C-alpha positions in Angstrom: 7.6 -20.3 4.1 6.1 -20.6 7.6 8.5 -23.1 8.9 11.7 -21.9 7.1 11.3 -18.1 7.5 8.3 -16.5 9.2 8.4 -18.6 12.4 12.1 -18.0 12.8 11.6 -14.3 12.4 8.8 -14.2 14.9 11.0 -16.0 17.4 14.0 -13.7 16.8 11.8 -10.7 17.4 11.1 -12.1 20.8 7.4 -12.4 20.2 5.1 -14.8 22.1 3.1 -16.3 19.3 0.9 -19.3 18.7 0.1 -21.0 15.4 -3.5 -21.6 14.4 -5.1 -20.1 17.5 -8.6 -20.0 16.1 -8.7 -23.4 14.5 -7.2 -24.8 11.3 -10.0 -23.8 8.9 -9.0 -21.8 5.8 -11.0 -18.8 7.0 -8.9 -18.4 10.2 -5.6 -16.5 10.6 -2.3 -18.4 10.8 -1.0 -17.2 14.1 -1.6 -14.9 17.1 0.8 -12.7 18.8 0.4 -12.3 22.6 1.8 -9.9 25.2 1.8 -6.8 23.1 -1.0 -4.9 24.8 -3.7 -5.6 22.2 -5.1 -8.6 20.4 -2.9 -9.2 17.3 -3.3 -11.9 14.7 -1.2 -12.8 11.6 -1.6 -14.2 8.2 1.2 -15.6 6.1 1.4 -16.6 2.4 4.0 -17.9 0.2 6.5 -15.5 -1.4 5.1 -12.8 -3.8 1.5 -13.4 -2.5 1.4 -10.4 -0.1 -1.8 -9.1 -1.8 -3.5 -12.4 -0.8 -2.2 -12.1 2.7 -3.6 -8.5 3.0 -6.9 -9.5 1.5 -7.3 -12.4 3.9 -6.3 -10.3 6.9 -8.9 -7.7 6.1 -11.5 -10.4 6.0 -10.4 -11.6 9.4 -10.4 -8.2 10.9 -13.9 -7.4 9.8 -15.1 -10.7 11.3 -15.8 -9.6 14.8 -16.3 -13.3 15.8 -12.5 -13.5 15.6 -11.9 -10.3 17.6 -8.6 -8.5 17.1 -8.5 -5.0 15.5 -4.8 -5.4 14.5 -3.2 -7.9 12.2 0.1 -8.7 10.5 0.0 -9.7 6.8 3.3 -11.1 5.4 4.7 -13.3 2.7 8.0 -13.4 4.6 9.5 -10.6 2.4 6.9 -7.9 2.9 5.4 -7.2 6.3 2.3 -5.1 6.8 0.8 -4.1 10.1 -2.9 -3.3 9.6 -5.7 -1.9 11.8 -9.4 -1.9 11.2 -11.8 0.9 12.1 -15.5 0.2 11.8 -18.0 3.1 11.7 -21.6 2.3 11.1 -21.9 0.1 8.0 -18.3 0.6 6.7 -14.9 -0.7 7.5 -11.7 1.3 7.0 -8.3 -0.4 6.9 -5.2 1.5 8.0 -1.7 0.3 7.2 0.2 1.3 10.4 3.6 0.2 9.1 4.9 -1.7 6.1 8.4 -2.9 5.3 9.8 -4.7 2.3 13.0 -6.8 2.5 13.5 -7.1 -1.3 16.1 -4.4 -1.5 17.9 -6.0 1.4 17.9 -9.4 -0.2 19.0 -8.0 -3.5 21.9 -6.1 -1.8 23.0 -9.3 0.0 22.8 -11.3 -3.3 24.8 -8.7 -5.1 27.4 -8.6 -2.3 27.9 -12.4 -2.5 28.0 -12.3 -6.3 24.7 -14.1 -6.9 23.5 -11.3 -9.2 25.5 -8.9 -11.4 23.8 -5.6 -10.5 24.4 -3.1 -7.7 21.8 -2.2 -5.1 22.2 1.0 -3.1 20.6 0.2 0.2 21.6 0.4 3.9 21.1 -3.2 4.9 21.8 -2.6 8.6 19.5 0.4 8.6 16.6 -1.5 6.9 17.0 -4.4 9.4 17.0 -1.9 12.3 13.9 -0.3 11.0 12.2 -3.7 10.9 13.3 -4.4 14.4 12.1 -1.0 15.6 8.6 -1.9 14.5 8.1 -5.6 15.1 10.4 -6.5 18.1 8.3 -7.1 21.1 9.3 -4.1 23.2 8.7 -1.7 20.2 5.6 -3.4 18.9 3.8 -3.0 22.3 4.5 0.7 22.4 3.5 1.2 18.8 0.2 -0.6 19.1 -0.9 0.8 22.5 0.5 4.4 22.2 2.0 5.5 18.9 -0.6 4.1 16.4 -3.7 5.3 18.3 -2.2 8.8 18.6 -1.2 8.8 14.9 -4.7 7.7 13.9 -6.4 10.4 16.1 -4.1 13.1 14.6 -4.9 11.9 11.0 -8.6 11.9 11.6 -8.4 15.4 13.2 -6.4 16.8 10.3 -8.8 15.2 7.8 -11.8 16.8 9.5 -10.0 20.2 9.7 -9.0 20.0 6.0 -12.6 19.0 5.0 -14.2 21.9 6.8 -11.6 24.4 5.6 -12.3 23.3 2.0 -16.0 23.4 2.7 -15.8 27.0 3.8 -13.6 27.9 0.9 -15.9 26.5 -1.7 -18.9 28.1 -0.1 -17.6 31.5 0.9 -14.1 31.9 -0.4 -12.7 32.2 3.2 -10.7 29.0 3.7 -7.4 29.0 5.4 -5.6 26.7 3.0 -3.6 27.6 -0.1 -6.4 27.1 -2.6 -6.5 28.3 -6.2 -10.2 28.5 -6.7 -11.1 31.7 -8.5 -14.7 31.8 -7.3 -17.1 30.4 -4.7 -20.7 29.4 -4.5 -21.8 32.7 -2.8 -20.3 34.7 -5.6 -22.0 32.5 -8.3 -25.5 32.5 -6.8 -27.9 34.5 -8.9 -30.4 35.4 -6.1 -34.0 36.6 -6.7 -34.4 40.4 -6.4 -34.7 41.4 -2.7 -33.0 38.3 -1.3 -30.8 39.1 1.7 -27.2 38.0 2.2 -28.4 35.7 5.0 -30.9 34.0 2.6 -28.1 33.5 0.1 -25.9 31.9 2.7 -28.7 29.6 3.9 -29.4 28.5 0.3 -25.7 27.9 -0.4 -25.3 25.8 2.7 -28.5 23.8 2.1 -27.5 23.1 -1.5 -24.0 21.9 -0.6 -25.3 19.7 2.3 -27.9 18.1 0.0 -25.2 17.4 -2.7 -23.0 15.8 0.0 -25.9 13.6 1.0 -26.6 12.5 -2.5 -22.9 11.8 -3.0 -22.9 9.8 0.2 -25.8 7.7 -1.1 -24.1 7.2 -4.4 -20.9 6.0 -2.8 -22.9 3.6 -0.7 -24.5 2.1 -3.7 -28.1 3.2 -2.9 -28.6 4.3 -6.5 -28.7 1.8 -9.3 -26.3 3.8 -11.4 -22.9 5.6 -11.0 -22.5 9.3 -11.6 -26.1 9.9 -10.5 -25.8 13.7 -10.2 -23.7 14.1 -13.4 -26.3 12.2 -15.4 -29.1 14.4 -13.9 -27.2 17.5 -15.1 -26.6 16.1 -18.5 -30.3 15.2 -18.8 -31.3 18.7 -17.7 -29.1 20.3 -20.4 -30.5 18.0 -23.0 -34.0 19.3 -22.3 -33.0 22.8 -21.4 -35.3 25.3 -23.1 -37.8 22.6 -24.1 -39.6 22.5 -20.7 -40.3 25.0 -18.0 -38.6 25.1 -14.6 -35.0 24.8 -13.5 -32.6 22.0 -12.7 -33.5 22.2 -9.0 -37.2 22.9 -9.5 -38.5 21.0 -12.6 -42.1 21.8 -13.5 -42.8 19.3 -16.2 -43.3 15.5 -16.1 -40.5 15.1 -18.7 -38.0 17.0 -16.6 -39.1 15.4 -13.4 -38.5 11.9 -14.9 -35.3 12.6 -16.7 -33.7 15.3 -14.6 
């Protein structure tokens, strides 16, 4: 596949590439692309093994001893352009672009009579789309300008959406088109004499603590999944049998099981 397809494609795209740039070990990428504004490496597999190519590329990207933040994973038919973002102790992989030539090959095969089914695909348009991503002049612009801008916009939208939902669930004042019929401030049964400000502080504190517990759960700090859900289920099991509340247990039994 390398010799008969991928290498020819890289050459036709006008890319300056080098095979086995980091050594010939199995834990090293297959090629490196130069002259596109950023460090870019590539991993190729045999046909129909794109998942293996993607998995290997993610392993290379997270290995900072290799270096690049961008990689191409391909089996010659599918091409994925991937970026890694590392924050603290986690890695996030973003697929910048992905293209699949199967419909193109099927259409060509049907046109030449190799298969007896019709494929409705714009062959020239698909090839042009591929060229517009991976040809040298387009790839440089994508990696140095377009992709970073798209990722910044995506992060900003994600943060804005999160805080909008956060405000909606707390106070019912989000800007989005939500369908929640209630919010935490409305559902809080406050002690007699509690002020509106105290209710708001309690609501915010509760939600922040729940987020923190969920974060710890997602990071595998707890030995079990659904940590909060199991605590609620345990509380309901002993509800009425011991004093206290879910958030303020007053018995050893509830403290242990809730």
